[in-house]
C-alpha positions as CSV (number, residue, x, y, z in Angstrom):
1,M,23.7,23.4,2.0
2,K,23.5,27.2,2.0
3,L,22.5,29.2,5.0
4,I,19.3,30.4,3.4
5,D,18.3,26.8,2.6
6,K,18.8,25.8,6.2
7,Y,16.7,28.8,7.4
8,M,13.9,27.9,5.0
9,L,14.0,24.2,6.1
10,R,14.0,25.2,9.7
11,T,10.9,27.3,9.3
12,F,9.2,24.4,7.4
13,L,10.3,21.4,9.5
14,A,8.9,22.7,12.8
15,P,5.2,23.0,11.6
16,L,5.7,19.8,9.7
17,G,6.6,17.9,12.9
18,Y,3.7,19.4,14.8
19,C,1.3,18.5,11.9
20,L,2.5,14.9,11.8
21,A,2.3,14.4,15.5
22,G,-1.1,16.1,15.7
23,F,-2.7,14.1,12.9
24,I,-1.3,10.8,14.3
25,I,-2.7,11.6,17.8
26,I,-6.1,12.6,16.3
27,Y,-6.2,9.4,14.3
28,I,-5.3,7.2,17.3
29,V,-7.9,8.9,19.5
30,Y,-10.6,8.5,16.8
31,D,-9.7,4.9,16.3
32,L,-9.6,4.2,20.0
33,F,-13.1,5.5,20.4
34,D,-14.2,3.2,17.5
35,H,-12.6,0.1,18.9
36,A,-12.7,0.7,22.7
37,A,-15.7,-1.6,23.1
38,D,-13.9,-4.4,21.3
39,F,-10.8,-4.0,23.6
40,V,-13.0,-3.9,26.7
41,D,-15.1,-7.0,25.7
42,A,-11.9,-9.0,24.8
43,K,-10.1,-7.8,27.9
44,T,-7.1,-6.8,25.8
45,P,-4.0,-6.0,27.8
46,T,-2.9,-2.4,27.7
47,L,0.5,-3.5,26.3
48,Y,-1.2,-5.2,23.4
49,I,-3.3,-2.0,22.7
50,A,-0.1,0.1,22.7
51,K,1.5,-2.4,20.3
52,F,-1.6,-2.2,18.0
53,Y,-1.4,1.6,17.7
54,L,2.3,1.5,17.3
55,F,1.9,-0.9,14.3
56,L,-1.0,1.1,13.0
57,I,1.1,4.3,12.4
58,P,3.0,3.1,9.2
59,S,-0.3,2.1,7.5
60,V,-1.8,5.6,7.9
61,L,1.3,7.7,7.1
62,I,0.4,7.5,3.4
63,Y,-2.6,9.7,4.2
64,I,-1.1,11.8,7.0
65,V,2.1,12.8,5.3
66,P,0.6,14.6,2.3
67,I,-1.8,16.8,4.3
68,S,0.9,17.5,6.9
69,L,3.3,18.7,4.1
70,L,0.6,20.9,2.6
71,L,-0.2,22.6,6.0
72,A,3.5,23.0,6.8
73,V,4.1,24.7,3.4
74,L,1.2,27.0,3.8
75,Y,2.0,28.0,7.3
76,S,5.8,28.5,6.8
77,L,5.3,30.6,3.6
78,Y,2.5,32.5,5.3
79,Q,4.8,33.5,8.1
80,L,7.7,34.3,5.8
81,T,5.4,36.5,3.6
82,R,3.6,38.2,6.5
83,H,7.0,39.3,8.0
84,N,8.3,40.4,4.6
85,E,11.2,37.9,4.9
86,L,10.6,36.6,1.3
87,T,10.6,40.2,0.0
88,A,13.9,40.8,1.8
89,M,15.5,37.7,0.4
90,R,14.3,38.5,-3.1
91,A,15.7,42.1,-2.7
92,S,19.1,40.6,-2.0
93,G,19.1,39.0,-5.4
94,V,17.7,35.5,-4.7
95,S,14.9,34.5,-7.1
96,L,11.6,33.2,-5.7
97,Y,12.0,29.9,-7.5
98,R,15.4,29.4,-5.9
99,L,13.8,30.0,-2.5
100,M,11.2,27.3,-3.1
101,V,13.9,24.6,-3.7
102,P,14.0,23.4,-0.1
103,F,10.2,22.9,-0.1
104,V,10.4,20.9,-3.4
105,F,13.2,18.8,-1.9
106,A,11.1,18.1,1.1
107,G,8.2,17.1,-1.1
108,I,10.4,14.7,-3.0
109,L,11.9,13.3,0.2
110,G,8.4,12.8,1.5
111,S,7.3,10.9,-1.6
112,I,10.4,8.6,-1.4
113,S,9.8,8.0,2.3
114,V,6.1,7.1,1.8
115,A,7.0,4.9,-1.2
116,I,9.5,2.9,0.9
117,I,6.9,2.5,3.7
118,S,4.2,1.5,1.3
119,E,6.5,-1.2,-0.3
120,S,7.8,-2.5,3.0
121,I,6.0,-2.3,6.4
122,G,2.9,-0.3,5.3
123,P,0.9,-3.2,3.8
124,W,2.0,-5.6,6.5
125,S,1.1,-3.1,9.2
126,A,-2.4,-2.6,7.7
127,Y,-3.0,-6.3,7.4
128,W,-1.7,-7.1,11.0
129,T,-3.8,-4.4,12.6
130,T,-6.9,-5.6,10.7
131,E,-6.3,-9.2,11.8
132,F,-5.7,-8.0,15.4
133,I,-9.1,-6.2,15.5
134,Q,-10.8,-9.3,14.0
135,S,-9.2,-11.5,16.7
136,Q,-10.5,-9.2,19.4
137,K,-14.0,-9.2,18.0
138,Q,-14.1,-13.0,17.7
139,Q,-12.3,-14.2,20.8
140,N,-14.4,-17.4,20.8
141,R,-13.6,-18.4,17.3
142,L,-10.8,-21.0,17.4
143,N,-10.2,-21.1,13.6
144,L,-9.8,-17.4,13.0
145,H,-6.5,-17.9,11.2
146,I,-7.7,-20.9,9.2
147,I,-8.7,-20.4,5.5
148,N,-10.9,-23.2,4.2
149,D,-11.0,-24.5,0.6
150,L,-8.2,-22.2,-0.6
151,T,-7.5,-22.4,-4.3
152,F,-4.5,-21.1,-6.1
153,N,-4.0,-21.2,-9.9
154,N,-0.3,-20.6,-10.9
155,T,-0.7,-20.0,-14.6
156,Q,3.0,-19.2,-15.0
157,D,4.1,-22.7,-13.9
158,K,0.8,-24.3,-15.0
159,R,0.0,-25.6,-11.5
160,N,-3.3,-25.7,-9.7
161,W,-3.6,-25.9,-5.9
162,V,-6.6,-26.9,-3.8
163,I,-6.0,-26.7,0.0
164,N,-8.6,-27.8,2.5
165,N,-7.2,-25.8,5.4
166,F,-4.5,-23.2,5.3
167,N,-3.1,-21.5,8.5
168,K,-2.3,-17.8,7.7
169,N,0.1,-17.6,10.7
170,T,2.1,-20.9,10.5
171,Y,1.5,-21.7,6.8
172,H,0.5,-25.2,7.8
173,M,-1.6,-27.0,5.2
174,E,-4.0,-29.8,5.5
175,G,-5.5,-31.7,2.6
176,V,-3.3,-30.6,-0.3
177,R,-4.1,-31.4,-3.9
178,I,-2.0,-30.2,-6.8
179,I,-2.5,-30.7,-10.6
180,Q,0.7,-30.1,-12.5
181,Q,0.4,-29.6,-16.3
182,N,3.5,-30.8,-18.1
183,Q,4.9,-29.4,-21.3
184,D,4.0,-32.5,-23.3
185,G,0.4,-32.2,-22.4
186,S,0.4,-34.8,-19.6
187,E,-0.5,-34.1,-16.0
188,T,0.8,-35.1,-12.6
189,Y,-1.5,-35.3,-9.7
190,L,-0.1,-34.9,-6.1
191,Q,-2.1,-35.3,-2.9
192,A,-0.7,-34.9,0.6
193,K,-2.2,-35.1,4.0
194,T,-0.3,-32.1,5.4
195,G,2.2,-29.5,4.1
196,R,4.7,-27.4,6.0
197,W,7.0,-24.6,5.1
198,L,10.5,-25.4,6.4
199,D,14.0,-24.3,5.2
200,A,12.5,-22.2,2.3
201,H,10.8,-25.3,0.8
202,W,7.5,-27.2,1.2
203,W,7.5,-30.5,3.0
204,F,4.6,-32.9,2.3
205,S,3.7,-35.9,4.5
206,D,1.6,-38.9,3.3
207,L,2.2,-37.9,-0.3
208,A,0.6,-39.7,-3.2
209,I,1.8,-39.1,-6.8
210,Q,-0.1,-40.2,-10.0
211,H,0.9,-39.5,-13.6
212,F,-1.6,-39.1,-16.4
213,D,-1.1,-39.0,-20.2
214,Q,-2.5,-36.5,-22.7
215,D,-5.8,-38.4,-22.8
216,G,-6.2,-38.4,-19.0
217,S,-5.4,-42.1,-18.6
218,A,-3.3,-43.1,-15.6
219,I,0.3,-44.1,-16.2
220,G,1.4,-46.8,-13.9
221,R,0.5,-47.1,-10.3
222,T,0.2,-44.4,-7.7
223,T,3.4,-43.7,-5.8
224,Y,3.1,-43.3,-2.0
225,K,5.6,-41.6,0.3
226,N,4.7,-41.8,4.0
227,K,7.7,-39.9,5.2
228,A,8.1,-36.1,5.0
229,T,9.1,-35.3,1.5
230,E,10.9,-32.1,0.4
231,M,9.1,-30.6,-2.7
232,L,12.0,-28.9,-4.5
233,D,10.0,-28.5,-7.8
234,L,7.3,-26.3,-6.2
235,T,8.2,-22.6,-6.7
236,E,5.3,-21.2,-4.7
237,V,6.1,-19.5,-1.4
238,P,3.7,-18.6,1.5
239,R,3.5,-15.0,0.2
240,D,1.7,-16.3,-2.9
241,F,-1.1,-17.9,-0.9
242,L,-1.3,-14.8,1.4
243,T,-1.6,-12.6,-1.7
244,E,-4.5,-14.8,-2.8
245,I,-6.2,-14.1,0.5
246,K,-5.4,-10.4,1.1
247,K,-7.3,-7.4,-0.3
248,P,-5.3,-5.1,-2.6
249,E,-4.8,-2.5,0.1
250,F,-2.8,-5.1,2.0
251,L,-0.4,-5.8,-0.9
252,S,2.7,-4.0,-2.1
253,S,3.2,-3.3,-5.8
254,F,5.7,-6.1,-5.9
255,E,3.1,-8.6,-4.5
256,L,0.5,-7.2,-6.9
257,M,2.8,-7.7,-9.8
258,N,3.5,-11.3,-8.8
259,Y,-0.3,-11.8,-8.5
260,L,-0.8,-10.6,-12.0
261,K,1.9,-12.8,-13.3
262,T,0.4,-15.9,-11.8
263,H,-3.3,-15.0,-12.5
264,K,-3.4,-14.5,-16.3
265,H,-6.5,-16.6,-16.4
266,L,-8.6,-13.9,-14.8
267,S,-11.3,-12.1,-16.7
268,K,-10.5,-8.9,-18.6
269,K,-12.4,-6.8,-16.0
270,A,-10.7,-8.5,-13.0
271,L,-7.3,-8.0,-14.6
272,A,-8.1,-4.4,-15.3
273,S,-9.1,-3.9,-11.7
274,K,-5.8,-5.4,-10.4
275,W,-3.7,-3.4,-12.8
276,V,-5.4,-0.2,-11.5
277,D,-4.6,-1.3,-8.0
278,F,-0.9,-1.9,-9.0
279,H,-0.5,1.5,-10.7
280,H,-2.4,3.2,-7.9
281,R,0.0,1.7,-5.3
282,V,3.0,3.0,-7.3
283,A,1.5,6.5,-8.0
284,T,0.1,7.2,-4.6
285,P,3.4,8.2,-2.8
286,W,3.9,11.0,-5.3
287,A,1.0,12.8,-3.8
288,C,3.5,14.2,-1.3
289,L,5.4,16.1,-4.0
290,I,2.2,17.2,-5.8
291,V,0.5,18.7,-2.7
292,T,3.8,20.4,-1.8
293,L,3.9,22.0,-5.2
294,I,0.2,23.0,-4.9
295,G,0.9,24.6,-1.5
296,I,3.8,26.8,-2.7
297,P,1.9,29.3,-4.8
298,F,-1.0,29.5,-2.4
299,G,1.3,29.9,0.6
300,N,3.1,32.7,-1.2
301,Q,-0.2,34.5,-1.7
302,T,-1.8,34.1,1.8
303,G,0.5,36.6,3.5
304,R,-0.4,39.3,1.0
305,K,-4.0,38.6,-0.2
306,G,-5.6,37.2,2.9
307,T,-5.0,34.0,4.9
308,L,-8.5,32.6,4.9
309,W,-9.2,32.8,1.2
310,G,-5.8,31.3,0.3
311,F,-6.3,28.4,2.7
312,I,-9.8,27.7,1.5
313,L,-8.8,27.7,-2.1
314,C,-5.8,25.5,-1.5
315,F,-7.7,23.0,0.5
316,S,-10.5,22.9,-2.1
317,L,-7.8,22.1,-4.7
318,F,-6.3,19.4,-2.3
319,F,-9.6,17.6,-1.7
320,G,-10.5,18.1,-5.4
321,Y,-7.3,16.2,-6.2
322,Y,-8.2,13.3,-4.0
323,L,-11.8,13.3,-5.4
324,L,-10.3,13.1,-8.9
325,I,-8.2,10.2,-7.8
326,H,-11.1,8.2,-6.6
327,L,-13.2,9.0,-9.6
328,S,-10.4,8.0,-11.9
329,L,-9.9,4.7,-10.1
330,F,-13.6,3.9,-10.4
331,L,-13.5,4.6,-14.1
332,G,-10.4,2.5,-14.5
333,K,-11.9,-0.5,-12.6
334,T,-15.0,-0.3,-14.8
335,E,-12.8,-0.3,-17.9
336,V,-13.7,3.2,-19.0
337,L,-10.1,4.4,-18.6
338,I,-7.0,2.3,-19.2
339,P,-5.4,1.2,-15.9
340,W,-2.2,3.2,-16.0
341,F,-4.0,6.4,-16.9
342,A,-6.6,5.8,-14.2
343,A,-3.9,5.8,-11.6
344,W,-1.4,8.4,-13.0
345,G,-3.9,10.7,-14.7
346,P,-4.8,12.8,-11.6
347,N,-1.2,13.1,-10.7
348,V,-0.3,14.4,-14.2
349,I,-3.2,16.8,-14.2
350,C,-2.5,18.3,-10.8
351,L,1.2,18.4,-11.5
352,M,0.6,20.5,-14.6
353,M,-1.8,22.8,-12.7
354,A,0.7,23.3,-9.9
355,S,3.5,24.0,-12.4
356,I,1.4,26.7,-14.1
357,L,0.5,28.3,-10.7
358,I,4.2,28.3,-9.7
359,Y,5.3,29.7,-13.1
360,R,2.8,32.6,-12.6
361,M,4.1,33.5,-9.1
362,R,5.3,37.0,-8.6
């Protein structure tokens, strides 16, 4: 890395760190005011509250990182332009586009980092914190983690599940019924009193198995197995049932893709909505790069043409970008736009706009 790149990054990383820390603190304080009454009523220990906010941070980084990058770019370029440092660098033979490479690199790195978080701990963090708040609000509810009458239709393996009670924490099942459609048109009916997830397989107790032919007539007698039976033929894992329960914002793109593979029976509108959620999950991290590119031309102008006007115009474009995202998602979920364009369209439009502004820089 050249000395000039190190200098540019140093002027950029300091305000970026301040912005990230500041927005995280502001968000925590705002959330604490919102949930303070719940913590007091539930007599939540201070250590648990600290753990809650520690786990909350990954789920909000997807919103905090882009705005922090934008502010850091604007501030650092403003300072460099105001003190004529950019002019001196260009006078020494370095092009303006070459000087912006460290900022673009930071935007790409930010997008990759947010993408990794949103595919790993981000959805889990959002789900855990939501469940924690619900548990504090409903301390007297003993079955908070029990889902009643859970159904799961695995169209890929042609298997339908009906579960009377499903524990989201332990994955313990009570009252399990499964209808397996075989390739020859026959069906196999399984019923178990309980089901447990052990050693990467389902174990059923008090299992009853009955086979039916293509006409729905029973074949032979019902087979009973009183001892715990390992169900090696069942490909479903606990994540599949949690995916059925969770909202889209609590799912990674990988989980959404699995959901779409096993739910081909959904209506056209429901499938379109889920495909929009999938593409939106993949497209969202790239907002970091796009807002960085948006900030470069405006940050270059604020030091020469007035700080206030440049900041107002840049933030107007920033919030316009997010407004366009939400409008496009709405049109995609109502089947006005095709799913991939509903999620990626705002990124493409703003990327083209930012590229034009950067090309016209002087």
